[in-house]
C-alpha positions in Angstrom: 0.0 0.0 0.0 1.2 3.5 -0.8 2.0 5.8 2.1 -0.4 8.7 2.5 0.4 12.2 3.7 -0.9 12.7 7.3 -3.4 15.5 7.8 -1.8 18.6 9.1 1.8 17.3 8.8 3.1 20.0 6.5 3.9 22.5 9.1 5.7 25.7 9.9 6.6 26.0 13.6 7.7 28.9 15.6 8.7 28.9 19.3 6.8 26.6 21.5 7.3 26.5 25.3 9.7 23.7 26.2 8.2 20.5 27.6 8.4 20.4 31.4 10.7 17.9 33.1 9.3 14.5 33.8 7.2 14.4 36.9 9.0 13.2 40.0 12.6 14.3 39.7 15.0 11.4 40.2 17.0 11.2 43.4 19.9 9.7 41.5 22.8 12.1 41.8 25.0 13.0 38.8 28.6 14.0 38.7 27.8 17.7 38.9 25.5 17.2 41.9 21.8 16.7 41.8 20.2 18.8 39.1 23.7 19.9 38.0 25.2 23.4 38.6 24.0 25.6 35.8 21.7 24.9 33.0 23.0 24.3 29.5 19.7 23.8 27.9 19.0 25.6 24.7 15.5 26.9 24.0 15.7 28.7 20.7 13.1 29.4 18.1 13.1 27.1 15.1 11.4 27.6 11.8 11.0 24.4 9.8 9.0 22.8 7.1 8.4 19.1 7.8 6.5 16.7 5.6 5.6 13.3 7.2 3.9 10.4 5.6 2.1 8.0 7.9 0.5 4.7 7.3 -1.4 3.2 10.3 -0.9 -0.6 10.4 -3.3 -1.4 13.2 -3.0 -2.6 16.8 -1.2 -5.5 18.5 -1.6 -6.6 22.1 1.1 -6.2 24.8 1.6 -6.7 28.5 1.8 -3.0 29.4 5.5 -3.4 30.3 7.6 -4.4 27.3 7.5 -2.6 24.0 7.5 -4.7 20.9 10.4 -5.2 18.4 10.1 -4.7 14.7 12.0 -6.9 12.2 14.7 -5.2 10.2 12.6 -5.6 7.0 9.6 -4.0 8.7 7.5 -7.1 7.9 7.0 -8.4 11.4 6.4 -7.1 15.0 6.9 -9.3 18.0 5.1 -8.4 21.2 5.0 -9.7 24.8 1.5 -10.5 26.0 -0.1 -12.1 29.0 0.6 -11.3 32.7 3.7 -9.1 32.9 6.7 -10.8 34.6 8.0 -9.6 38.0 10.8 -7.1 38.2 13.0 -9.7 39.7 12.5 -11.8 36.6 13.0 -8.9 34.2 16.2 -7.7 36.0 17.6 -11.3 36.6 17.6 -10.8 40.3 17.3 -13.4 43.1 13.6 -14.4 43.2 13.3 -14.5 39.4 10.8 -17.2 38.2 10.0 -19.0 35.0 7.6 -16.7 33.0 4.9 -19.3 32.4 2.2 -16.6 32.1 4.1 -14.6 29.5 3.7 -15.2 25.8 5.5 -13.9 22.8 3.3 -13.3 19.7 4.6 -12.5 16.2 2.4 -10.4 13.8 2.7 -9.9 10.1 2.1 -6.2 9.4 3.3 -6.2 5.8 -0.2 -6.2 4.3 -1.7 -3.6 6.6 -3.9 -1.5 6.5 -5.7 -3.6 3.9 -5.3 -6.6 6.1 -5.1 -6.1 9.9 -1.9 -7.4 11.7 -2.1 -11.2 11.4 -0.8 -13.5 14.1 1.6 -15.8 12.4 3.4 -17.6 15.2 3.8 -17.9 19.0 7.0 -18.7 20.8 6.4 -22.1 22.3 8.8 -21.5 25.3 8.4 -19.7 28.6 10.6 -16.8 27.7 11.0 -13.0 27.9 11.4 -10.7 24.9 15.0 -9.6 24.5 16.7 -6.4 23.6 17.6 -6.9 19.9 17.0 -8.6 16.6 18.4 -9.4 13.2 17.1 -10.7 9.8 16.7 -14.2 11.3 14.9 -13.5 14.4 14.7 -11.8 17.8 16.5 -12.4 21.1 14.7 -14.1 24.0 15.8 -14.9 27.5 14.6 -17.9 29.5 14.8 -18.0 33.3 15.0 -21.8 34.2 13.7 -23.8 37.1 17.3 -24.5 38.3 18.0 -20.8 38.6 20.0 -20.4 35.4 19.0 -18.2 32.5 19.4 -19.0 28.8 19.6 -16.7 25.7 18.1 -17.7 22.4 17.1 -16.4 19.0 13.5 -17.0 18.0 12.5 -17.1 14.3 10.4 -14.3 12.9 8.4 -16.8 10.7 7.9 -19.8 13.1 8.8 -18.7 16.7 11.1 -21.6 17.1 14.1 -20.9 19.3 17.7 -21.5 18.5 19.6 -21.5 21.8 22.7 -19.4 21.8 23.9 -19.5 25.4 22.9 -22.4 27.7 25.4 -22.4 30.6 24.5 -24.6 33.6 24.1 -22.7 36.9 24.8 -19.4 35.2 22.5 -16.5 34.8 23.0 -15.0 31.3 21.0 -11.8 30.6 20.6 -8.5 28.8 21.9 -9.8 25.5 22.6 -7.8 22.3 23.3 -9.1 18.8 26.4 -8.0 16.9 26.8 -7.6 13.1 28.9 -10.7 12.6 27.0 -13.3 14.7 28.5 -12.0 18.0 26.4 -12.0 21.1 27.3 -9.7 24.0 25.7 -10.4 27.4 26.0 -10.1 31.2 26.5 -13.3 33.1 27.1 -14.4 36.7 26.9 -17.7 38.6 23.6 -18.3 40.3 25.2 -17.7 43.7 27.5 -14.9 42.4 27.4 -11.3 43.3 28.4 -9.5 40.1 27.6 -9.7 36.4 30.6 -9.9 34.1 30.7 -9.1 30.4 30.9 -11.8 27.8 31.2 -11.8 24.1 30.6 -15.0 22.1 31.9 -15.0 18.5 31.9 -18.2 16.4 33.1 -20.5 19.0 35.3 -18.0 20.9 34.3 -16.4 24.2 35.8 -13.2 25.5 35.4 -12.1 29.1 35.7 -8.8 30.9 35.8 -9.7 34.6 33.8 -7.9 37.2 36.6 -6.3 39.3 34.0 -5.3 41.8 31.6 -3.9 39.1 28.4 -5.0 37.5 28.7 -5.0 33.7 25.1 -4.6 32.4 23.0 -4.0 29.3 25.7 -4.3 26.5 24.6 -2.7 23.2 26.3 -3.2 19.9 26.9 -0.1 17.9 29.1 -0.9 14.9 30.5 2.0 12.8 32.7 2.4 9.8 35.4 3.5 12.3 35.0 0.3 14.5 32.7 -2.5 13.4 33.1 -4.0 16.9 31.9 -1.0 18.8 30.1 -1.9 22.0 28.5 0.3 24.7 27.9 -1.2 28.2 26.8 0.1 31.6 29.2 -0.3 34.6 27.6 -0.2 38.0 30.0 0.0 41.0 28.1 0.1 44.2 25.7 3.0 43.4 27.9 4.8 40.9 27.0 4.4 37.2 29.2 4.8 34.1 28.6 4.3 30.5 31.5 2.7 28.8 32.5 2.5 25.1 34.9 -0.3 24.0 36.0 -2.3 21.1 35.0 -6.0 21.2 37.3 -7.1 18.5 39.1 -9.4 20.9 39.4 -9.9 24.6 42.6 -7.9 24.7 40.9 -5.1 22.7 38.0 -5.1 25.2 40.4 -4.6 28.2 42.5 -1.9 26.4 39.8 0.2 24.8 37.6 1.2 27.8 36.3 4.7 27.5 33.9 5.6 30.4 31.8 8.6 31.1 30.0 9.1 34.4 26.2 9.1 34.5 25.6 9.0 38.2 27.8 9.2 41.3 25.2 8.1 43.9 21.9 6.2 44.3 22.1 4.2 40.9 20.8 0.7 40.9 20.3 -2.1 38.4 16.8 -0.7 37.8 18.5 2.6 36.8 20.4 0.7 34.3 17.3 -0.9 32.8 15.6 2.5 32.5 18.7 3.9 30.9 18.5 1.6 27.8 14.9 0.2 27.8 13.8 2.5 25.0 16.8 1.6 22.8 16.7 -1.9 21.4 19.6 -3.0 19.1 19.0 -4.1 15.5 21.7 -5.6 13.4 22.2 -3.3 10.4 24.9 -1.7 8.2 27.6 0.1 10.3 26.8 3.8 10.9 29.1 6.7 10.0 29.7 7.4 13.7 30.3 5.3 16.9 27.0 6.3 18.6 24.6 5.4 21.2 21.3 6.9 22.5 20.3 6.4 26.1 18.0 8.0 28.7 20.2 10.0 31.1 19.3 9.0 34.6 20.1 12.4 36.2 19.3 14.8 33.4 16.0 12.9 32.7 16.2 13.1 28.9 17.5 11.1 25.9 21.2 11.7 25.2 23.4 10.9 22.2 27.1 9.9 22.7 29.4 9.8 19.7 32.9 9.1 21.2 35.3 10.7 21.4 33.0 13.8 21.5 31.1 14.7 24.7 27.6 13.4 25.0 24.8 15.6 23.6 21.7 16.1 25.6 18.6 16.0 23.5 15.2 17.7 23.9 14.1 18.3 27.5 11.9 15.5 28.9 12.5 13.3 25.8 11.9 9.7 26.6 13.8 8.1 23.7 15.1 8.9 20.3 16.5 7.6 17.0 18.8 9.2 14.5 17.0 10.3 11.4 17.5 7.6 8.8 17.7 10.3 6.1 20.1 12.8 7.9 22.3 11.7 10.7 22.6 15.4 11.9 19.0 15.1 13.2 17.2 13.0 15.7 13.6 12.1 16.1 12.6 12.2 19.8 9.7 10.9 21.8 8.0 13.2 24.3 4.9 12.5 26.3 2.9 15.0 24.2 4.3 14.6 20.7 6.9 13.1 18.4 9.5 15.7 17.4 12.6 16.3 15.3 15.5 18.6 15.9 19.2 19.0 14.9 21.7 17.3 17.2 23.8 20.4 17.3 21.0 22.6 18.7 18.7 20.6 20.9 16.1 23.2 21.5 12.3 22.8 21.1 11.7 20.1 18.5 9.6 20.6 15.4 6.4 18.7 16.0 5.7 15.7 13.7 2.8 13.9 15.4 0.8 14.5 18.5 0.7 11.8 21.2 3.3 9.4 22.6 5.0 7.5 19.8 8.2 5.5 20.2 10.1 5.3 16.9 12.0 2.1 15.7 14.5 2.2 12.9 14.4 -0.6 10.2 16.5 -1.4 7.2 13.6 -0.9 4.9 13.7 1.9 2.3 9.9 2.0 2.0 9.3 1.7 5.8 12.3 3.3 7.5 10.5 4.0 10.8 8.0 2.0 12.7 6.1 4.0 15.3 4.8 2.3 18.5 1.9 4.1 20.3 1.3 2.6 23.8 -2.3 2.4 24.7 -4.2 0.3 27.3 -3.1 -3.3 26.7 -2.5 -2.6 23.0 0.2 -0.9 20.9 -0.7 1.1 17.8 1.7 0.4 15.0 2.4 2.9 12.1 5.0 3.4 9.5 6.5 7.0 9.1 8.6 8.5 6.4 9.7 12.2 6.4 11.3 14.5 3.9 14.4 16.6 4.8 13.8 19.7 6.9 14.9 23.1 5.8 15.7 25.4 8.7 16.1 29.1 8.6 
Protein backbone atom coordinates (compact mmCIF):
# COMPACT_ATOMS: atom_id res chain seq x y z
CA UNK A 1 0.00 0.00 0.00
CA UNK A 2 1.17 3.50 -0.76
CA UNK A 3 1.99 5.84 2.06
CA UNK A 4 -0.40 8.73 2.50
CA UNK A 5 0.38 12.21 3.74
CA UNK A 6 -0.85 12.70 7.29
CA UNK A 7 -3.35 15.47 7.77
CA UNK A 8 -1.76 18.64 9.05
CA UNK A 9 1.79 17.27 8.80
CA UNK A 10 3.13 19.97 6.50
CA UNK A 11 3.86 22.54 9.15
CA UNK A 12 5.75 25.71 9.87
CA UNK A 13 6.58 25.98 13.55
CA UNK A 14 7.72 28.88 15.68
CA UNK A 15 8.72 28.92 19.29
CA UNK A 16 6.79 26.54 21.53
CA UNK A 17 7.28 26.50 25.28
CA UNK A 18 9.66 23.69 26.22
CA UNK A 19 8.18 20.51 27.61
CA UNK A 20 8.42 20.36 31.40
CA UNK A 21 10.73 17.94 33.15
CA UNK A 22 9.36 14.51 33.82
CA UNK A 23 7.20 14.44 36.92
CA UNK A 24 8.96 13.21 40.05
CA UNK A 25 12.58 14.26 39.66
CA UNK A 26 15.02 11.42 40.17
CA UNK A 27 16.96 11.13 43.41
CA UNK A 28 19.90 9.70 41.47
CA UNK A 29 22.82 12.11 41.78
CA UNK A 30 24.95 13.02 38.79
CA UNK A 31 28.63 13.99 38.70
CA UNK A 32 27.77 17.70 38.88
CA UNK A 33 25.49 17.25 41.88
CA UNK A 34 21.75 16.65 41.78
CA UNK A 35 20.22 18.81 39.06
CA UNK A 36 23.71 19.94 38.02
CA UNK A 37 25.17 23.37 38.61
CA UNK A 38 24.01 25.61 35.83
CA UNK A 39 21.64 24.93 32.98
CA UNK A 40 23.06 24.32 29.54
CA UNK A 41 19.70 23.78 27.86
CA UNK A 42 19.03 25.66 24.65
CA UNK A 43 15.48 26.86 23.96
CA UNK A 44 15.70 28.67 20.70
CA UNK A 45 13.09 29.45 18.09
CA UNK A 46 13.13 27.07 15.13
CA UNK A 47 11.37 27.55 11.83
CA UNK A 48 11.03 24.41 9.77
CA UNK A 49 8.99 22.74 7.06
CA UNK A 50 8.37 19.08 7.84
CA UNK A 51 6.50 16.66 5.62
CA UNK A 52 5.56 13.37 7.24
CA UNK A 53 3.94 10.41 5.57
CA UNK A 54 2.17 8.06 7.94
CA UNK A 55 0.54 4.70 7.31
CA UNK A 56 -1.37 3.19 10.26
CA UNK A 57 -0.87 -0.58 10.42
CA UNK A 58 -3.30 -1.41 13.23
CA UNK A 59 -3.00 -2.55 16.85
CA UNK A 60 -1.22 -5.48 18.49
CA UNK A 61 -1.62 -6.58 22.14
CA UNK A 62 1.10 -6.19 24.79
CA UNK A 63 1.56 -6.66 28.52
CA UNK A 64 1.77 -2.96 29.41
CA UNK A 65 5.45 -3.41 30.29
CA UNK A 66 7.64 -4.43 27.35
CA UNK A 67 7.48 -2.59 24.02
CA UNK A 68 7.47 -4.73 20.85
CA UNK A 69 10.38 -5.19 18.45
CA UNK A 70 10.08 -4.68 14.69
CA UNK A 71 11.95 -6.87 12.22
CA UNK A 72 14.72 -5.22 10.16
CA UNK A 73 12.63 -5.58 6.98
CA UNK A 74 9.58 -4.00 8.73
CA UNK A 75 7.47 -7.06 7.92
CA UNK A 76 6.98 -8.42 11.44
CA UNK A 77 6.36 -7.16 14.94
CA UNK A 78 6.89 -9.36 18.00
CA UNK A 79 5.10 -8.44 21.19
CA UNK A 80 5.06 -9.72 24.78
CA UNK A 81 1.54 -10.49 26.05
CA UNK A 82 -0.11 -12.13 29.03
CA UNK A 83 0.65 -11.32 32.66
CA UNK A 84 3.74 -9.14 32.92
CA UNK A 85 6.70 -10.82 34.64
CA UNK A 86 7.97 -9.61 38.00
CA UNK A 87 10.76 -7.05 38.18
CA UNK A 88 12.99 -9.71 39.73
CA UNK A 89 12.49 -11.78 36.58
CA UNK A 90 13.02 -8.87 34.20
CA UNK A 91 16.21 -7.76 35.96
CA UNK A 92 17.60 -11.28 36.54
CA UNK A 93 17.59 -10.78 40.30
CA UNK A 94 17.25 -13.35 43.09
CA UNK A 95 13.63 -14.42 43.18
CA UNK A 96 13.28 -14.55 39.39
CA UNK A 97 10.77 -17.16 38.21
CA UNK A 98 10.02 -18.98 34.99
CA UNK A 99 7.61 -16.69 33.03
CA UNK A 100 4.86 -19.27 32.42
CA UNK A 101 2.19 -16.56 32.15
CA UNK A 102 4.11 -14.59 29.51
CA UNK A 103 3.65 -15.22 25.79
CA UNK A 104 5.48 -13.86 22.75
CA UNK A 105 3.32 -13.35 19.64
CA UNK A 106 4.59 -12.54 16.14
CA UNK A 107 2.40 -10.45 13.83
CA UNK A 108 2.74 -9.90 10.12
CA UNK A 109 2.12 -6.21 9.41
CA UNK A 110 3.29 -6.22 5.78
CA UNK A 111 -0.23 -6.18 4.30
CA UNK A 112 -1.69 -3.56 6.62
CA UNK A 113 -3.87 -1.55 6.53
CA UNK A 114 -5.73 -3.57 3.87
CA UNK A 115 -5.29 -6.59 6.13
CA UNK A 116 -5.07 -6.11 9.91
CA UNK A 117 -1.93 -7.40 11.68
CA UNK A 118 -2.10 -11.18 11.41
CA UNK A 119 -0.84 -13.52 14.14
CA UNK A 120 1.60 -15.83 12.36
CA UNK A 121 3.41 -17.61 15.19
CA UNK A 122 3.80 -17.92 18.96
CA UNK A 123 7.03 -18.73 20.76
CA UNK A 124 6.42 -22.12 22.32
CA UNK A 125 8.75 -21.54 25.29
CA UNK A 126 8.37 -19.65 28.59
CA UNK A 127 10.65 -16.75 27.67
CA UNK A 128 10.99 -12.99 27.91
CA UNK A 129 11.36 -10.71 24.90
CA UNK A 130 14.99 -9.65 24.55
CA UNK A 131 16.69 -6.41 23.55
CA UNK A 132 17.59 -6.95 19.90
CA UNK A 133 16.98 -8.63 16.59
CA UNK A 134 18.43 -9.43 13.17
CA UNK A 135 17.08 -10.72 9.86
CA UNK A 136 16.72 -14.25 11.24
CA UNK A 137 14.89 -13.48 14.44
CA UNK A 138 14.75 -11.75 17.81
CA UNK A 139 16.45 -12.37 21.13
CA UNK A 140 14.66 -14.14 23.95
CA UNK A 141 15.76 -14.92 27.51
CA UNK A 142 14.63 -17.96 29.47
CA UNK A 143 14.81 -18.04 33.27
CA UNK A 144 15.00 -21.76 34.18
CA UNK A 145 13.71 -23.80 37.10
CA UNK A 146 17.29 -24.51 38.26
CA UNK A 147 18.02 -20.76 38.58
CA UNK A 148 20.03 -20.43 35.37
CA UNK A 149 18.98 -18.20 32.48
CA UNK A 150 19.44 -19.01 28.78
CA UNK A 151 19.65 -16.76 25.73
CA UNK A 152 18.11 -17.73 22.41
CA UNK A 153 17.15 -16.40 18.97
CA UNK A 154 13.51 -16.97 17.96
CA UNK A 155 12.54 -17.12 14.27
CA UNK A 156 10.38 -14.33 12.87
CA UNK A 157 8.44 -16.83 10.76
CA UNK A 158 7.93 -19.78 13.11
CA UNK A 159 8.76 -18.64 16.64
CA UNK A 160 11.08 -21.64 17.08
CA UNK A 161 14.08 -20.89 19.30
CA UNK A 162 17.74 -21.53 18.49
CA UNK A 163 19.58 -21.47 21.80
CA UNK A 164 22.75 -19.37 21.78
CA UNK A 165 23.92 -19.48 25.41
CA UNK A 166 22.95 -22.35 27.75
CA UNK A 167 25.42 -22.38 30.63
CA UNK A 168 24.46 -24.59 33.61
CA UNK A 169 24.12 -22.73 36.93
CA UNK A 170 24.83 -19.41 35.17
CA UNK A 171 22.46 -16.46 34.79
CA UNK A 172 22.97 -14.98 31.30
CA UNK A 173 20.97 -11.83 30.64
CA UNK A 174 20.57 -8.49 28.83
CA UNK A 175 21.93 -9.82 25.53
CA UNK A 176 22.62 -7.84 22.35
CA UNK A 177 23.36 -9.13 18.83
CA UNK A 178 26.41 -7.96 16.88
CA UNK A 179 26.79 -7.58 13.11
CA UNK A 180 28.92 -10.71 12.61
CA UNK A 181 27.03 -13.28 14.69
CA UNK A 182 28.45 -11.94 17.97
CA UNK A 183 26.39 -12.04 21.14
CA UNK A 184 27.28 -9.74 24.04
CA UNK A 185 25.65 -10.41 27.40
CA UNK A 186 25.98 -10.13 31.17
CA UNK A 187 26.55 -13.31 33.16
CA UNK A 188 27.10 -14.44 36.74
CA UNK A 189 26.93 -17.73 38.59
CA UNK A 190 23.60 -18.37 40.28
CA UNK A 191 25.19 -17.69 43.66
CA UNK A 192 27.53 -14.96 42.43
CA UNK A 193 27.42 -11.29 43.32
CA UNK A 194 28.43 -9.46 40.14
CA UNK A 195 27.61 -9.66 36.44
CA UNK A 196 30.64 -9.94 34.15
CA UNK A 197 30.66 -9.04 30.44
CA UNK A 198 30.95 -11.80 27.85
CA UNK A 199 31.15 -11.79 24.06
CA UNK A 200 30.58 -15.02 22.11
CA UNK A 201 31.83 -15.04 18.53
CA UNK A 202 31.92 -18.15 16.35
CA UNK A 203 33.11 -20.53 19.01
CA UNK A 204 35.30 -18.03 20.88
CA UNK A 205 34.33 -16.45 24.18
CA UNK A 206 35.79 -13.21 25.53
CA UNK A 207 35.37 -12.08 29.11
CA UNK A 208 35.65 -8.78 30.90
CA UNK A 209 35.83 -9.65 34.61
CA UNK A 210 33.81 -7.90 37.24
CA UNK A 211 36.63 -6.30 39.28
CA UNK A 212 33.96 -5.28 41.78
CA UNK A 213 31.60 -3.87 39.15
CA UNK A 214 28.38 -4.99 37.50
CA UNK A 215 28.65 -4.99 33.69
CA UNK A 216 25.10 -4.57 32.39
CA UNK A 217 22.99 -4.00 29.27
CA UNK A 218 25.67 -4.27 26.51
CA UNK A 219 24.58 -2.73 23.21
CA UNK A 220 26.33 -3.24 19.89
CA UNK A 221 26.85 -0.07 17.88
CA UNK A 222 29.09 -0.90 14.92
CA UNK A 223 30.43 1.97 12.84
CA UNK A 224 32.70 2.43 9.84
CA UNK A 225 35.39 3.45 12.32
CA UNK A 226 34.97 0.33 14.50
CA UNK A 227 32.72 -2.54 13.37
CA UNK A 228 33.07 -4.04 16.86
CA UNK A 229 31.93 -1.00 18.84
CA UNK A 230 30.09 -1.89 22.04
CA UNK A 231 28.48 0.29 24.72
CA UNK A 232 27.91 -1.16 28.20
CA UNK A 233 26.83 0.13 31.60
CA UNK A 234 29.19 -0.30 34.57
CA UNK A 235 27.63 -0.16 38.04
CA UNK A 236 30.06 0.04 40.98
CA UNK A 237 28.11 0.09 44.24
CA UNK A 238 25.69 2.96 43.44
CA UNK A 239 27.90 4.77 40.88
CA UNK A 240 26.98 4.36 37.21
CA UNK A 241 29.22 4.84 34.14
CA UNK A 242 28.55 4.34 30.45
CA UNK A 243 31.54 2.66 28.80
CA UNK A 244 32.47 2.46 25.13
CA UNK A 245 34.86 -0.27 24.04
CA UNK A 246 35.96 -2.31 21.06
CA UNK A 247 34.99 -5.97 21.21
CA UNK A 248 37.33 -7.05 18.42
CA UNK A 249 39.11 -9.37 20.88
CA UNK A 250 39.42 -9.95 24.62
CA UNK A 251 42.59 -7.88 24.65
CA UNK A 252 40.88 -5.07 22.75
CA UNK A 253 38.00 -5.08 25.23
CA UNK A 254 40.38 -4.59 28.15
CA UNK A 255 42.51 -1.93 26.46
CA UNK A 256 39.84 0.23 24.82
CA UNK A 257 37.61 1.16 27.77
CA UNK A 258 36.33 4.73 27.51
CA UNK A 259 33.94 5.59 30.39
CA UNK A 260 31.76 8.63 31.07
CA UNK A 261 29.97 9.13 34.41
CA UNK A 262 26.16 9.09 34.50
CA UNK A 263 25.56 9.03 38.25
CA UNK A 264 27.79 9.18 41.31
CA UNK A 265 25.19 8.10 43.86
CA UNK A 266 21.92 6.17 44.26
CA UNK A 267 22.08 4.26 40.95
CA UNK A 268 20.76 0.66 40.90
CA UNK A 269 20.25 -2.11 38.37
CA UNK A 270 16.76 -0.67 37.85
CA UNK A 271 18.44 2.61 36.82
CA UNK A 272 20.45 0.67 34.25
CA UNK A 273 17.30 -0.89 32.82
CA UNK A 274 15.58 2.49 32.51
CA UNK A 275 18.69 3.94 30.85
CA UNK A 276 18.47 1.60 27.84
CA UNK A 277 14.91 0.21 27.82
CA UNK A 278 13.75 2.49 24.98
CA UNK A 279 16.76 1.64 22.77
CA UNK A 280 16.74 -1.93 21.43
CA UNK A 281 19.58 -2.99 19.14
CA UNK A 282 19.02 -4.10 15.55
CA UNK A 283 21.71 -5.60 13.36
CA UNK A 284 22.16 -3.29 10.37
CA UNK A 285 24.86 -1.72 8.25
CA UNK A 286 27.57 0.10 10.25
CA UNK A 287 26.79 3.76 10.86
CA UNK A 288 29.09 6.66 10.04
CA UNK A 289 29.72 7.39 13.72
CA UNK A 290 30.27 5.33 16.84
CA UNK A 291 27.03 6.33 18.56
CA UNK A 292 24.59 5.35 21.27
CA UNK A 293 21.34 6.91 22.47
CA UNK A 294 20.29 6.41 26.08
CA UNK A 295 18.03 7.95 28.71
CA UNK A 296 20.20 10.00 31.05
CA UNK A 297 19.29 8.99 34.61
CA UNK A 298 20.09 12.37 36.20
CA UNK A 299 19.30 14.80 33.38
CA UNK A 300 16.05 12.92 32.65
CA UNK A 301 16.17 13.07 28.88
CA UNK A 302 17.44 11.13 25.88
CA UNK A 303 21.14 11.68 25.20
CA UNK A 304 23.39 10.90 22.23
CA UNK A 305 27.05 9.92 22.67
CA UNK A 306 29.40 9.83 19.70
CA UNK A 307 32.86 9.10 21.16
CA UNK A 308 35.33 10.72 21.45
CA UNK A 309 33.07 13.82 21.52
CA UNK A 310 31.13 14.65 24.66
CA UNK A 311 27.55 13.40 24.96
CA UNK A 312 24.79 15.62 23.58
CA UNK A 313 21.66 16.14 25.64
CA UNK A 314 18.56 15.98 23.45
CA UNK A 315 15.21 17.70 23.94
CA UNK A 316 14.06 18.32 27.51
CA UNK A 317 11.89 15.49 28.87
CA UNK A 318 12.57 13.33 25.81
CA UNK A 319 11.91 9.68 26.65
CA UNK A 320 13.81 8.16 23.73
CA UNK A 321 15.12 8.94 20.27
CA UNK A 322 16.50 7.58 17.03
CA UNK A 323 18.84 9.18 14.55
CA UNK A 324 16.96 10.35 11.46
CA UNK A 325 17.48 7.62 8.82
CA UNK A 326 17.76 10.28 6.08
CA UNK A 327 20.03 12.75 7.87
CA UNK A 328 22.28 11.74 10.76
CA UNK A 329 22.62 15.36 11.87
CA UNK A 330 19.03 15.13 13.19
CA UNK A 331 17.21 13.02 15.75
CA UNK A 332 13.58 12.05 16.09
CA UNK A 333 12.58 12.25 19.74
CA UNK A 334 9.72 10.87 21.81
CA UNK A 335 8.06 13.20 24.30
CA UNK A 336 4.92 12.52 26.29
CA UNK A 337 2.91 15.03 24.24
CA UNK A 338 4.33 14.59 20.73
CA UNK A 339 6.93 13.09 18.42
CA UNK A 340 9.49 15.70 17.41
CA UNK A 341 12.60 16.30 15.34
CA UNK A 342 15.56 18.58 15.90
CA UNK A 343 19.20 18.95 14.89
CA UNK A 344 21.66 17.27 17.23
CA UNK A 345 23.83 20.38 17.35
CA UNK A 346 21.01 22.62 18.68
CA UNK A 347 18.69 20.57 20.90
CA UNK A 348 16.07 23.22 21.45
CA UNK A 349 12.32 22.83 21.13
CA UNK A 350 11.73 20.12 18.50
CA UNK A 351 9.59 20.57 15.42
CA UNK A 352 6.37 18.69 16.04
CA UNK A 353 5.75 15.74 13.75
CA UNK A 354 2.85 13.91 15.38
CA UNK A 355 0.77 14.46 18.53
CA UNK A 356 0.72 11.79 21.23
CA UNK A 357 3.33 9.43 22.64
CA UNK A 358 5.03 7.55 19.80
CA UNK A 359 8.20 5.47 20.15
CA UNK A 360 10.16 5.22 16.85
CA UNK A 361 11.98 2.08 15.76
CA UNK A 362 14.53 2.17 12.92
CA UNK A 363 14.38 -0.53 10.25
CA UNK A 364 16.51 -1.42 7.23
CA UNK A 365 13.57 -0.93 4.86
CA UNK A 366 13.71 1.92 2.35
CA UNK A 367 9.92 2.00 2.03
CA UNK A 368 9.29 1.70 5.78
CA UNK A 369 12.32 3.27 7.50
CA UNK A 370 10.54 4.03 10.78
CA UNK A 371 8.01 1.96 12.70
CA UNK A 372 6.10 3.97 15.31
CA UNK A 373 4.76 2.33 18.47
CA UNK A 374 1.93 4.10 20.31
CA UNK A 375 1.31 2.57 23.76
CA UNK A 376 -2.35 2.38 24.72
CA UNK A 377 -4.22 0.34 27.32
CA UNK A 378 -3.09 -3.27 26.68
CA UNK A 379 -2.49 -2.61 22.97
CA UNK A 380 0.20 -0.94 20.87
CA UNK A 381 -0.72 1.14 17.84
CA UNK A 382 1.71 0.42 14.99
CA UNK A 383 2.39 2.85 12.12
CA UNK A 384 4.98 3.46 9.43
CA UNK A 385 6.45 6.95 9.07
CA UNK A 386 8.59 8.57 6.41
CA UNK A 387 9.63 12.19 6.38
CA UNK A 388 11.28 14.53 3.94
CA UNK A 389 14.37 16.57 4.82
CA UNK A 390 13.82 19.68 6.94
CA UNK A 391 14.94 23.09 5.78
CA UNK A 392 15.72 25.42 8.69
CA UNK A 393 16.08 29.13 8.56
